[in-house]
N, C-alpha and C positions, 0 to 999 in steps of 0.2 A: 782616284778611287775606283777599281773597276770590278764590279761587282759580276758576280757569275749566277748562269741559272741553277735553278737547285729540281730535278725531277725526282718524283715519287713514285715509284712503277711497281701498280699490282700488291700492294704494302699489305700483307695480314699480321697481326699478332696477336698472339694468343698468350695469357697470364694469368695463372692459377686457374687455373681450367674456362676463365672468361675470353671472349672474343673481343677484342680491345676496337679493332681495324683491319676491315674485312674486303682487301682487295682495292683498297685505296690510292688511285693514281690524283698526281697533278704536276705542274710546272709552276716553278716561281722565279720571275725574270727580274734582271736587273735595273737599277731606278724606277723602281717602285715598291710601294707597299702593299703586300697584300694580307687581308684580313681574313682570318681561320675562324669561322663562326662554327656553332653548334652546341646543341645541350650539353649540361652538364654529363659528365660521366663519356663523352660520345668521341673521346682519343684526341683531344684537341692538345693537350701537352703531349701525350705519348707521341704524336708525330711529329712537333718540335723534335723530343730527346732523340728520334731516331735520325734527324738530319746531323746532330753533331755526335754519334755514337754513345749518348750516355744510356740509349738502350740499341739492341738489335733486334731486327723484324725476324718473325717466323719463316715468313717467305716472300717473295719479292726483293726488290732494291731499292736503294736512294741513290743518287747520282748527284755528283756535284761539280761544275764544270765539263760534265761527258764523262767523269770518273767515280766508279763505285764506291762509295766511300768506306766501305770495308776494306778495301785495296788502299789507304791511304795512313799513313801517321796519326794518330789520333789527337796527339799534342799539335802538328802542324793544321790539321782540319780545326782544332778548339780554336786555332790562332785567327783562321782565313775566315769561322763561321762561327762568331760571337753567340752570346746566349744573357738575354737578360731576364730574373726569375719576379715571379708574381711580389715577393716582399724584396726590399732591398738586402744585400749580404755583403755590409762591410766589415772590413777586418779592424779591429782594435787599433787605434793609433791616427794620425793625423792624416788627412787628406793627401797630401804627398807620399806618404807609408804605403796607401792605399792603389795610389798610382802607379807605384813602383811596384806594385802585386803582379801587376798587368803587364808592363816592360820598362825596362831603366831606361828612362830618356832626360833631359835637361829639364829644367824647369820652364823653359822659352817652349819647349813641345807639350809640358804640361798645361802651360796657360794655353796655348792654343787648343785642347780638346776639352779643356774646361770652357773653352769660349763658344764651343760647340755644343754644349747642354746649357748654355746662359749661366755659368757660371764664374766669376773673377780669381785672376792668380791671389787674390788678396785672401782665397781659401784655403791654398795648400799650407797653411801651419795649423790651421785649425782642427780641430781634434772631432773626428764622425762621432764621438757621444755627444757632441752640444751641436748636432744637425738636426733640422725637420725631418719628416720622413720623404717629402719630397726634394729637399738637397739630395738625401742620402741615395735615391736611387739616379740624382744624377751623376752623382759621383760615380757610382757604379757602372753606367751609361759612360760614362768618360774612362774608366778604367778599362772595360772592353776594347775604347777606341784607341785607347797606346799600343794595342796589338798590331793596327791597321785592319781590321776586317775587311774581306770583300762583302760581307755578306752577315745578318744581324737576325738572331731569334727572339721574340719578344713574347712571354708569356703573362701576360695580363699584367703589363707593367706598370698601369697607374692605377689597378683595380683598389689600392688601397691609400689612396692620396684626394688630396682633395681638389675638385675642379679646376680650379686656379695651377695647381702645380703638376695635372693630369696634362693642361694644355699648351704646358712651357716640353713636357716630354714630346708629346705630340709634334709641336711645332720642331723639335731636335731631330725627329724620325724622318720628317716630311723634307727636311735640309738635307739630312742621309742620302735618302732617296734621289731626292734631286742631283744631286752629287754623285749617281752612279750605283750606288749600293742595294745590295735585295735583300727586301727586309720582308719577314713575315711575322706579323703580329696577330696572336690568338685576342679575342675579345667577346664579350658576353653583350658587351653595350652597343645596341644597334645605332645609335645614335652618334656613338665613337666612329663607329664604322662606316657613317655615312661623312662623318667628317675627312677622314685619314687614309681611307682605301681605294686608289686606284682599282686591284682587282679584289673578288671577293672567292673564298673558296669554303663551299659546307661541308662538314664531317656529320654522321650519325645521320639521327632523323630529319637534317635540315638538309640533307642531300638532294 
């Protein structure tokens, strides 16, 4: 796993007449979890969405591995820079079918990515409709890992989970960062920030 630097350079975002981000600059390094913190509405999620081109800045630039993301193929960018959302986003069907939505791999490979998120190969034939919220979020994380991303954007991924399920996701992220992945994790939970973060980046009034 070879993480890459993510650099945000003097980014400005205006949306519907409102200033969301105002000249924001940041660098997110490989092999670390950077917690992005700030008040509600400060632009934390907008910052993540710029990195893998779900949104585009009004001005400024986002670079991945030294290259402006505006010049990268968007599908290739999103393969290399995965994103996990606040609530699980499973597809209908089995866990195996969900993992195939990420990438076509062998069951052995699927077992490996499930193990990375503290699930077992016995889950492959389970229907996602029968899983808990914590299990669903880990399946979504495993689905993202099937593309072998170098960086991972996590938008409050544990906010809807109970504490035990949240800790499992945190532990998985720590292991991924330890293997070299670049992880950018939005959180409003200061205790979680203190548990997981190698670096902290504040946006909005928290700057």
